[in-house]
N, C-alpha and C positions, 0 to 999 in steps of 0.2 A: 540533435534529437532532443525534444523537450521531455518526453516520458518514455518509459520502458515497461512493457507489459509481460507478466509472467503467469502462465497457466501450465500446470503439470511440469514445472521446472524448478524444483526446490533448490538445486545447485546454483542455477543462474540467479535466482532471487537472493539467496544468501551471499553470493559473490557480489551482487550489486550493493547490498547493504554494507558489506565489508568495505567496498571501494568508495562508498558515499555515506560515511557515518553521520553527516549533518543533513542528510536528505530526508525525504518523506515518502509515504506510500499510502494509497487508498486500497483498503481491503473491501472488495465487493462481494456481498453475500446476498444473492437474489432472493427475494421474498422475505428476508429478515431485515436487511438494511439496504434497500434498493438504491440509495444514493451513496452507499459506502461509509466506511469509517476511516478517518484520516489518522495516521500514526507517524511518529518520528521513526527514523531508521533504527534507532536503538531502543525501541519500545520493548519493555520486559515481557509483553504478552507473547512474543515470538521467540521461542527457545529453539535451540538446535538439537532437539531430541528427534526421535523418529517421527517422520511426517505421515502423511503428506501435508505440507503447508500450503502448496499452491494448487490445491484441489478447488479453491475459489480464486478468482481473478485478483491479482495484485498489480497495481499500476504505480510505478515509482517515478519520482521526480526529484531534481536537485533542490527545489525550493518549495515551500509551503504554498506560495501563490500559484506556482505552476500546477501543483497537484490539485488545488482547489479549482482552478480554471478547467483542468481536464474533466473533473467530476461534473462541473456545471454544464459543460458542453456535451460530454458523452452520456452522462447519466441523467441529465436534465434536472439536477438538484444539488443542494449543498450537502456534502458529507457531514456526518457527526464527527466530532473531534474526540479522540480517545481521552478519557479523563485522567489517565495515568501518565501520559507522555507529552501531552500538549496543553 
């Protein structure tokens, strides 16, 4: 599998981040960032405090290239890159 999608599944999302510390994910926020924001798995913006964190779509991939390809194909655009982690 090239990508993993998490919606309403904080436990699954954080388990994926723990298992893939060098991975990436696209945070999709419809209407605000329609093409998503690309983050590294260890981005400091995503803390393990009370959520929900996956009330917006998170699509994870093992490589930055795979995450970017997913966004270009599924969201028909290039995601912004997080200024703090990428």
